C-alpha positions as CSV (number, residue, x, y, z in Angstrom):
1,X,0.0,0.0,0.0
2,X,2.8,2.4,0.9
3,X,4.5,1.6,-2.5
4,X,1.2,2.5,-4.3
5,X,0.9,5.9,-2.6
6,X,4.5,6.6,-3.3
7,X,4.0,5.9,-7.0
8,X,0.8,8.1,-7.0
9,X,2.6,11.1,-5.5
10,X,5.5,10.6,-7.9
11,X,3.3,10.6,-11.0
12,X,0.9,13.5,-9.8
13,X,3.3,16.4,-10.6
14,X,3.8,15.2,-14.2
15,X,0.1,14.8,-14.7
16,X,-0.5,18.4,-13.6
17,X,2.2,19.7,-15.9
18,X,0.7,17.9,-18.9
19,X,-2.8,19.3,-18.0
20,X,-1.5,22.9,-17.7
21,X,0.3,22.6,-21.1
22,X,-2.9,21.4,-22.8
23,X,-4.9,24.3,-21.3
24,X,-2.6,27.0,-22.6
25,X,-3.8,28.8,-25.8
26,X,-1.0,28.1,-28.3
27,X,-1.9,31.5,-30.0
28,X,-1.5,33.5,-26.9
29,X,2.0,35.1,-26.4
30,X,3.9,34.2,-23.3
31,X,4.0,36.5,-20.4
32,X,7.7,36.6,-20.9
33,X,7.4,37.4,-24.6
34,X,10.1,39.7,-25.8
35,X,7.6,41.3,-28.3
36,X,6.7,45.0,-27.7
37,X,3.2,45.7,-26.3
38,X,2.1,47.1,-29.7
39,X,2.4,43.6,-31.2
40,X,0.7,41.7,-28.5
41,X,-2.9,40.7,-29.2
42,X,-3.2,43.3,-32.0
43,X,-5.3,42.8,-35.1
44,X,-2.8,43.6,-37.9
45,X,-5.7,44.8,-40.1
46,X,-6.5,47.7,-37.7
47,X,-4.5,51.0,-37.6
48,X,-2.4,51.6,-34.6
49,X,-3.8,54.3,-32.3
50,X,-1.2,56.2,-30.4
51,X,-2.1,57.1,-26.8
52,X,-2.7,60.8,-26.2
53,X,-0.7,62.1,-23.3
54,X,-2.4,64.2,-20.7
55,X,-0.3,67.2,-21.6
56,X,-1.6,67.2,-25.2
57,X,-5.3,67.2,-24.3
58,X,-6.8,70.7,-24.8
59,X,-8.5,72.2,-21.8
60,X,-12.1,73.4,-22.3
61,X,-12.8,76.8,-20.8
62,X,-16.5,77.1,-20.4
63,X,-17.7,80.7,-19.8
64,X,-21.1,80.8,-18.1
65,X,-22.9,84.1,-17.4
66,X,-25.5,83.8,-14.5
67,X,-27.8,86.1,-12.5
68,X,-29.8,85.8,-9.4
69,X,-33.3,84.4,-9.9
70,X,-35.5,81.7,-8.3
71,X,-34.2,78.9,-10.6
72,X,-30.5,80.0,-10.6
73,X,-29.3,77.3,-8.2
74,X,-31.3,74.6,-10.0
75,X,-29.9,75.6,-13.4
76,X,-26.3,75.7,-12.1
77,X,-26.7,72.4,-10.3
78,X,-27.7,70.7,-13.5
79,X,-24.6,72.2,-15.2
80,X,-22.3,71.2,-12.4
81,X,-23.5,67.6,-12.5
82,X,-22.4,67.5,-16.2
83,X,-19.2,69.5,-15.9
84,X,-17.8,67.5,-13.0
85,X,-17.6,64.4,-15.2
86,X,-15.1,66.1,-17.5
87,X,-11.4,66.0,-17.3
88,X,-9.2,68.9,-18.6
89,X,-12.1,71.4,-17.9
90,X,-12.2,74.8,-16.3
91,X,-15.5,76.5,-15.5
92,X,-15.4,80.4,-15.6
93,X,-18.7,81.4,-13.9
94,X,-19.5,85.1,-14.2
95,X,-22.3,86.6,-12.0
96,X,-24.3,89.7,-13.1
97,X,-23.7,91.3,-9.7
98,X,-21.7,93.9,-7.8
99,X,-20.2,91.1,-5.6
100,X,-19.7,87.4,-5.5
101,X,-22.8,85.7,-4.0
102,X,-22.5,83.1,-1.3
103,X,-25.0,80.9,-3.2
104,X,-22.7,80.6,-6.2
105,X,-19.5,80.3,-4.0
106,X,-21.0,77.5,-2.0
107,X,-22.3,75.7,-5.1
108,X,-18.9,75.8,-6.7
109,X,-17.1,74.7,-3.6
110,X,-19.4,71.6,-3.3
111,X,-19.8,70.9,-7.1
112,X,-17.0,68.4,-7.3
113,X,-15.4,70.4,-10.2
114,X,-11.7,70.7,-9.4
115,X,-10.9,73.7,-11.6
116,X,-13.1,76.8,-11.7
117,X,-13.1,80.6,-11.4
118,X,-15.9,82.8,-9.9
119,X,-16.1,86.3,-11.3
120,X,-18.6,89.1,-11.2
121,X,-19.5,92.2,-13.1
122,X,-22.7,94.1,-13.0
123,X,-24.7,95.0,-16.1
124,X,-25.4,98.8,-16.1
125,X,-29.1,99.5,-15.3
126,X,-29.6,101.3,-18.7
127,X,-29.0,98.0,-20.5
128,X,-31.4,96.0,-18.5
129,X,-34.3,96.6,-20.8
130,X,-36.4,94.3,-23.0
131,X,-35.1,94.2,-26.5
132,X,-31.4,94.6,-25.6
133,X,-28.8,91.9,-25.6
134,X,-28.1,90.1,-22.3
135,X,-25.0,88.8,-20.6
136,X,-22.7,91.0,-22.7
137,X,-20.6,92.3,-19.8
138,X,-20.4,88.8,-18.3
139,X,-19.1,87.1,-21.4
140,X,-16.5,89.8,-22.0
141,X,-15.4,89.5,-18.4
142,X,-14.9,85.8,-19.0
143,X,-12.8,86.5,-22.1
144,X,-10.8,89.1,-20.2
145,X,-9.9,86.4,-17.6
146,X,-8.9,83.9,-20.2
147,X,-6.6,86.5,-21.9
148,X,-5.0,87.5,-18.6
149,X,-4.4,84.1,-17.2
150,X,-3.6,81.9,-20.3
151,X,-0.9,82.2,-22.9
152,X,0.0,80.7,-26.3
153,X,1.8,77.9,-24.4
154,X,-1.6,76.6,-23.2
155,X,-3.7,74.3,-25.3
156,X,-7.4,74.9,-25.0
157,X,-10.9,75.7,-26.4
158,X,-13.3,78.5,-25.3
159,X,-17.0,77.7,-25.1
160,X,-19.9,79.9,-24.0
161,X,-22.0,77.6,-21.9
162,X,-25.2,79.5,-20.9
163,X,-26.8,78.2,-17.7
164,X,-30.2,77.5,-19.2
165,X,-29.0,74.8,-21.6
166,X,-28.5,71.0,-21.3
167,X,-25.3,69.5,-22.6
168,X,-24.4,66.0,-23.7
169,X,-20.9,64.8,-22.6
170,X,-20.3,63.9,-26.2
171,X,-20.4,67.6,-27.2
172,X,-17.2,68.3,-25.2
173,X,-15.4,65.5,-27.0
174,X,-16.5,66.9,-30.3
175,X,-15.3,70.5,-29.5
176,X,-12.0,69.6,-27.8
177,X,-9.9,69.4,-31.0
178,X,-11.2,72.7,-32.5
179,X,-8.5,74.2,-34.7
180,X,-10.1,77.6,-35.1
181,X,-13.9,77.8,-34.8
182,X,-16.1,74.7,-34.7
183,X,-19.9,74.5,-35.0
184,X,-22.8,72.1,-34.5
185,X,-26.7,72.1,-34.2
186,X,-28.6,73.3,-31.1
187,X,-31.9,71.9,-30.1
188,X,-35.1,73.7,-29.1
189,X,-34.1,77.1,-30.2
190,X,-35.2,79.8,-32.7
191,X,-38.8,78.7,-32.8
192,X,-37.9,75.2,-34.2
193,X,-36.9,71.8,-32.8
194,X,-33.4,72.6,-33.8
195,X,-31.1,75.0,-35.7
196,X,-28.1,73.8,-37.6
197,X,-25.4,74.8,-40.1
198,X,-25.9,73.3,-43.5
199,X,-22.9,71.3,-44.6
200,X,-21.7,70.2,-48.1
201,X,-18.4,68.3,-48.6
202,X,-17.3,69.2,-45.1
203,X,-17.9,73.0,-45.4
204,X,-20.7,75.2,-44.0
205,X,-22.7,76.6,-46.9
206,X,-25.8,78.0,-45.1
207,X,-28.1,77.7,-42.1
208,X,-31.3,75.8,-41.2
209,X,-33.1,78.3,-39.1
210,X,-36.5,79.9,-38.7
211,X,-35.5,83.2,-37.2
212,X,-33.5,85.8,-39.0
213,X,-31.9,83.5,-41.7
214,X,-30.1,86.6,-43.0
215,X,-27.8,86.7,-40.1
216,X,-24.1,86.3,-41.1
217,X,-23.8,83.4,-38.6
218,X,-27.3,82.2,-37.9
219,X,-26.2,80.2,-34.9
220,X,-27.0,80.1,-31.1
221,X,-24.4,80.9,-28.5
222,X,-24.3,77.2,-27.6
223,X,-23.5,76.3,-31.2
224,X,-19.8,77.1,-31.5
225,X,-16.4,76.9,-29.8
226,X,-13.2,78.8,-30.4
227,X,-9.6,77.6,-30.1
228,X,-7.8,79.4,-27.2
229,X,-5.0,80.7,-29.5
230,X,-7.6,82.4,-31.7
231,X,-9.0,84.2,-28.7
232,X,-5.5,85.3,-27.7
233,X,-4.6,86.3,-31.3
234,X,-7.6,88.6,-31.4
235,X,-7.5,90.6,-28.2
236,X,-10.0,93.1,-29.4
237,X,-12.7,90.5,-30.3
238,X,-15.5,91.0,-27.7
239,X,-19.2,90.9,-27.6
240,X,-20.6,94.3,-28.7
241,X,-23.0,96.3,-26.6
242,X,-23.4,99.4,-28.8
243,X,-25.5,98.7,-32.0
244,X,-26.0,95.0,-31.4
245,X,-29.4,93.4,-31.3
246,X,-30.7,90.4,-29.5
247,X,-29.8,87.3,-31.5
248,X,-27.0,89.1,-33.3
249,X,-24.2,88.9,-30.7
250,X,-23.0,85.6,-32.0
251,X,-22.6,87.1,-35.5
252,X,-21.0,90.3,-34.2
253,X,-18.4,88.3,-32.3
254,X,-17.7,85.6,-34.9
255,X,-17.2,88.1,-37.7
256,X,-14.2,89.4,-35.8
257,X,-12.4,86.1,-35.7
258,X,-13.4,83.9,-38.6
259,X,-15.5,83.5,-41.8
260,X,-18.2,81.0,-42.7
261,X,-15.9,79.2,-45.0
262,X,-13.4,78.5,-42.2
263,X,-16.0,77.0,-39.8
264,X,-15.4,73.4,-38.8
265,X,-18.5,71.2,-38.7
266,X,-18.8,68.8,-35.8
267,X,-21.4,66.4,-34.6
268,X,-21.5,64.2,-37.7
269,X,-21.4,67.1,-40.1
270,X,-23.9,69.0,-38.1
271,X,-26.6,66.2,-38.2
272,X,-26.6,65.4,-34.4
273,X,-28.0,67.5,-31.6
274,X,-25.8,67.4,-28.5
275,X,-27.0,70.6,-26.7
276,X,-30.5,71.8,-26.0
277,X,-31.8,75.2,-25.0
278,X,-34.1,73.7,-22.4
279,X,-34.6,76.5,-19.9
280,X,-36.0,75.6,-16.5
281,X,-39.7,76.5,-16.3
282,X,-40.3,79.9,-14.8
283,X,-41.2,79.3,-11.2
284,X,-44.8,79.9,-10.2
285,X,-44.5,81.8,-6.9
286,X,-47.9,83.2,-6.7
287,X,-48.3,82.2,-3.0
288,X,-44.9,83.2,-1.9
289,X,-45.1,85.9,0.8
290,X,-43.2,89.1,0.3
291,X,-41.5,88.6,3.6
292,X,-40.2,85.2,4.8
293,X,-42.7,83.7,7.2
294,X,-40.8,80.5,7.9
295,X,-38.9,80.2,11.1
296,X,-35.8,79.1,9.3
297,X,-34.0,80.2,6.1
298,X,-33.8,77.6,3.3
299,X,-31.7,78.4,0.2
300,X,-33.5,77.2,-3.0
């Protein structure tokens, strides 16, 4: 009996070795293979994709004008929940105010967005009338910050992200490699389900829009992005207050830095909607007392 057990334990290691060899995929390279990683488990019919280093990924600078109103925190919370999912992103939030509000400061501090700047500039009272462009001073303040704090050594894209829009994460991947000025459709704007640039053979040739189709750039503020170097190369390019009309600020600005022929169509040649002008419904506060009657103060 002892001799039988001795033979069994003598044969067992060899049986295990044979079993392991049979289980190994003969087409799989050895762990100790001297081949470089690029040749391991690679389909020779596919092009080789070089990894992009973190240093070469352009930073998106999103300039967002905002102002105090009952839905402000709700709007900014929605944006923050989108923006905090992005890498290489800097949020420039500009309040229409004489000072930085605690509401916006606290929201930014708890937003989970690692890189942001809070600015403020007040719109003169004479410009706060119906029929006049809005957020002009705030967008220009954001541009001023970009030009003061970034240089030609930085790689980036500037985008005007209003706080009453909804953004797909895919949009930011589309705009990130903007060479000069990129464009795409915007949903729920201009009295239509969407507005978009018309594209032929990779070039913008016109506009699908229901409002003021004669505009030089018949596009919404959320429908374009600008390479950082273009912003820095055109220091006088700003949003105009004098002589500009509502809906014309985009054209007034873009005419200073590009032409229609130079625009770069994104979002599948401007056939996909990745941003929507949703606007939070205006709050119905008909029963809200003029003076707070609650025993505590709750920020909304």
